[in-house]
C-alpha positions in Angstrom: -27.3 -7.0 -18.0 -26.0 -9.4 -15.4 -24.3 -12.9 -16.5 -25.7 -16.3 -15.4 -23.2 -16.9 -12.7 -24.4 -13.3 -11.1 -28.1 -14.2 -11.6 -27.8 -17.3 -9.8 -26.5 -16.0 -6.7 -29.6 -13.8 -6.6 -32.3 -16.1 -7.7 -33.2 -19.8 -6.3 -36.0 -22.2 -7.4 -38.8 -23.7 -5.5 -40.5 -26.6 -7.9 -39.3 -24.5 -11.1 -40.8 -21.4 -9.6 -38.4 -18.7 -9.2 -37.5 -16.9 -6.0 -35.5 -13.9 -5.8 -33.4 -13.2 -2.9 -30.3 -11.4 -1.6 -27.7 -12.2 0.8 -26.8 -9.4 3.8 -23.0 -9.9 4.6 -23.3 -8.0 7.6 -26.2 -9.6 9.0 -25.2 -13.0 7.7 -28.8 -13.8 6.5 -30.7 -14.5 3.2 -33.6 -12.0 2.6 -36.3 -13.5 0.1 -38.8 -12.0 -2.1 -42.2 -12.0 0.4 -44.2 -11.5 -3.0 -42.7 -14.4 -4.7 -43.1 -16.6 -1.7 -46.7 -15.6 -1.4 -47.1 -16.4 -5.2 -45.9 -19.9 -4.4 -48.1 -20.4 -1.3 -51.5 -19.1 -3.4 -50.5 -20.8 -6.4 -51.1 -17.5 -8.3 -49.0 -16.8 -11.1 -50.1 -13.3 -11.7 -47.8 -11.0 -10.0 -50.4 -8.4 -9.5 -52.8 -10.8 -7.8 -50.0 -12.0 -5.4 -49.0 -8.6 -4.7 -52.7 -7.4 -4.0 -52.7 -10.8 -1.7 -49.9 -9.8 0.4 -51.3 -6.0 0.8 -54.4 -7.4 2.1 -52.6 -9.9 4.3 -50.1 -7.4 5.6 -52.7 -4.8 6.6 -54.5 -7.6 8.3 -51.5 -9.1 10.4 -50.7 -5.4 11.3 -54.4 -4.8 12.3 -53.9 -8.3 14.5 -50.5 -6.9 15.9 -48.5 -9.3 14.3 -45.1 -8.2 14.4 -43.7 -10.6 11.3 -44.8 -7.8 9.0 -42.9 -5.0 10.9 -39.7 -7.0 10.3 -40.1 -6.9 6.5 -37.4 -4.8 4.7 -37.6 -3.3 1.6 -34.6 -3.8 -0.9 -34.2 -3.3 -4.8 -34.7 -6.7 -6.4 -34.6 -7.1 -10.3 -38.1 -7.4 -11.8 -39.5 -9.3 -14.9 -38.8 -6.0 -16.8 -35.1 -6.1 -16.1 -35.6 -2.9 -13.8 -34.9 -2.9 -10.0 -37.8 -1.9 -7.8 -38.2 -1.7 -4.0 -39.6 -5.3 -2.8 -40.8 -6.5 0.5 -38.2 -8.9 1.6 -37.9 -11.1 4.9 -35.3 -13.4 6.4 -36.2 -17.3 6.9 -37.4 -16.8 10.4 -39.7 -14.0 9.6 -40.7 -15.9 6.3 -41.5 -19.2 8.5 -44.2 -17.3 10.5 -45.8 -15.5 7.8 -46.2 -18.8 6.1 -48.5 -19.8 9.1 -51.0 -16.9 8.3 -51.3 -18.5 4.5 -53.7 -21.4 4.2 -51.9 -23.5 1.5 -51.0 -27.1 0.7 -47.5 -26.1 -0.1 -46.8 -24.7 3.4 -45.0 -27.6 5.1 -42.8 -27.9 1.5 -41.8 -24.1 1.3 -40.9 -24.3 5.0 -38.5 -27.2 4.3 -37.0 -25.7 1.3 -36.8 -22.5 3.2 -35.0 -24.2 6.2 -32.8 -26.1 3.9 -31.6 -22.7 2.0 -30.6 -21.1 4.9 -28.8 -24.6 6.6 -26.8 -24.3 3.8 -25.2 -21.0 4.3 -25.3 -21.6 7.9 -22.6 -24.3 6.8 -20.6 -21.7 5.1 -20.6 -19.6 8.4 -19.7 -22.7 10.6 -17.2 -23.7 8.1 -15.4 -20.3 6.6 -13.0 -22.6 4.2 -16.6 -23.4 2.4 -17.2 -19.8 2.0 -14.1 -19.0 0.9 -14.2 -21.7 -1.7 -17.7 -20.9 -3.0 -16.4 -17.0 -3.5 -13.5 -18.1 -5.5 -15.5 -20.3 -7.5 -18.1 -17.4 -8.2 -15.2 -15.0 -9.1 -13.5 -17.7 -11.5 -16.8 -18.0 -13.2 -16.9 -14.4 -13.6 -13.5 -14.3 -15.3 -11.7 -13.2 -12.8 -7.6 -13.7 -12.9 -6.1 -15.6 -10.1 -3.8 -12.2 -9.6 -7.2 -10.3 -8.9 -8.7 -13.1 -6.8 -6.1 -13.3 -4.4 -6.1 -9.3 -4.2 -9.8 -9.5 -3.5 -9.6 -12.0 -0.9 -6.9 -10.5 0.8 -8.8 -7.2 0.9 -11.9 -8.8 2.3 -9.6 -10.5 5.2 -8.3 -6.8 5.9 -12.0 -5.6 5.8 -13.3 -8.1 8.3 -10.7 -7.4 10.9 -11.5 -3.8 10.6 -15.2 -4.7 11.0 -14.4 -7.0 14.0 -12.7 -3.9 15.6 -15.6 -1.8 15.3 -18.0 -4.5 16.6 -16.0 -4.9 19.6 -15.6 -0.9 20.2 -19.2 0.4 20.2 -19.8 1.0 16.8 -23.3 -0.2 15.6 -23.5 -2.6 12.6 -24.8 -1.4 9.0 -25.6 2.3 9.7 -22.4 3.3 11.5 -20.4 0.7 9.7 -21.5 2.4 6.2 -20.7 5.9 7.6 -17.3 4.9 8.4 -16.7 3.0 5.3 -17.7 6.3 3.4 -15.5 8.5 5.4 -12.5 6.0 4.3 -13.4 5.9 0.8 -13.8 9.3 0.4 -10.5 10.5 1.7 -8.5 7.7 0.0 -10.3 8.1 -3.5 -11.5 11.6 -3.6 -15.1 9.8 -4.2 -17.9 8.6 -2.0 -19.1 4.9 -2.3 -22.2 6.0 -4.4 -19.9 8.3 -6.6 -17.5 5.5 -7.4 -20.1 3.3 -8.1 -21.7 5.9 -10.7 -18.6 6.3 -12.1 -18.4 2.7 -12.7 -22.0 2.5 -13.9 -23.1 0.3 -11.2 -26.5 -0.4 -9.6 -27.2 -2.6 -6.8 -23.7 -4.7 -8.0 -21.0 -5.0 -5.4 -18.5 -2.1 -5.6 -15.5 -4.3 -4.5 -16.3 -6.9 -7.2 -15.7 -4.6 -9.8 -12.4 -3.0 -8.5 -9.4 -2.9 -10.5 -6.2 -4.8 -9.1 -4.8 -1.3 -7.8 -8.2 0.1 -6.4 -8.4 -3.3 -4.4 -5.2 -2.8 -2.9 -5.7 1.0 -2.1 -9.1 0.0 -0.6 -7.3 -2.4 1.9 -4.3 -0.1 2.5 -7.0 2.6 3.6 -8.9 -0.2 5.7 -5.6 -1.8 7.2 -4.3 1.8 8.3 -7.7 2.8 9.8 -7.7 -0.2 12.0 -4.2 0.1 13.1 -4.7 3.9 13.8 -7.9 3.2 15.8 -6.3 0.2 18.0 -3.5 2.8 18.6 -5.8 5.6 19.5 -8.3 3.0 21.3 -11.1 4.8 19.6 -14.7 3.5 20.7 -18.1 4.6 19.2 -18.9 6.4 16.1 -17.6 9.7 16.7 -14.1 8.6 17.8 -13.7 6.2 15.0 -14.2 9.1 12.3 -10.8 10.4 13.2 -8.8 7.0 12.1 -11.0 6.6 9.5 -9.7 9.9 7.9 -6.5 9.3 8.9 -6.4 5.8 7.5 -7.8 7.0 4.2 -5.2 9.6 3.8 -2.5 7.3 4.3 -3.6 5.3 1.2 -4.6 9.0 -0.6 -1.0 9.9 -0.2 0.4 6.6 -1.5 -2.3 6.6 -4.5 -1.1 10.3 -5.4 2.6 9.0 -5.3 2.2 6.2 -7.7 -0.1 8.1 -10.0 2.6 11.0 -10.2 5.1 8.2 -11.3 3.1 6.3 -13.7 0.7 9.2 -15.1 -2.2 6.9 -14.7 -5.4 7.2 -12.5 -5.7 4.7 -10.0 -9.7 5.3 -9.5 -11.3 3.7 -12.6 -14.7 3.6 -14.3 -14.0 0.2 -15.5 -15.9 -2.6 -14.4 -16.8 -6.5 -15.1 -20.2 -6.1 -16.1 -21.2 -8.0 -19.4 -20.9 -5.1 -22.3 -23.7 -7.0 -24.4 -25.7 -10.1 -24.8 -23.1 -12.0 -26.6 -21.1 -12.0 -23.6 -18.3 -9.5 -24.5 -17.0 -7.7 -21.1 -15.9 -4.3 -20.5 -12.0 -4.4 -20.4 -11.4 -2.5 -17.1 -7.6 -2.2 -17.5 -8.2 -0.1 -20.7 -10.6 2.6 -18.6 -7.8 3.3 -16.0 -6.2 5.7 -18.2 
């Protein structure tokens, strides 16, 4: 079960109607549930009827050769039953075009609303301090310690410098970033990203938001080492960057094993910060490190 602060990042309201959304950090865009928007435009409360309307509209737009539909992605969003299902989502630009295809008195208010929520996030992009403060406040509400927040932000800065290097050296965003990140993660932790998420019993949650202090430090060491090795080797493209990814991850792996031999405790943990039950008790990640 997600706590309220985590849910608030995923759900926004238009005139008391819930709209699910998710933020893509790499593309720096909000993606909104298309069906949620359609249900508001058609003033349809019944989810299945809104879904049927969208299916019909989508088929019509495809026949007309409208490119808006082809730009709709599918991401897992939480449904009313608490489970996660693949759902059609679209960014603000695509939704604004789709809205023009739905005759509705709510079209203009929804367009203005979408522009507003998109602009709020763009303000954070143009002013990084706002984004940092937003993240800090979010983690504080989640109950993270000051030490943990400092390490999380430090790790994010290291990550950003690595992805900046990739971006400037012919590595394609999203898929290739994910491949290299997985290599680094596998090397330092002996687990793939998905295996680590499964160990922590995470679904769509951000793995790094549920790492222990030690995990954050070794993840940052692995990515820092990867970037510095890549810069030294002047690696370009996916294939060339696989070598520094492995070497950088191995630097952190050796350091991890050295620490584990001295403490007798495993660094890679199954602990997380998910709410343990409806009373709000949290799982103690520090206890699960042994």
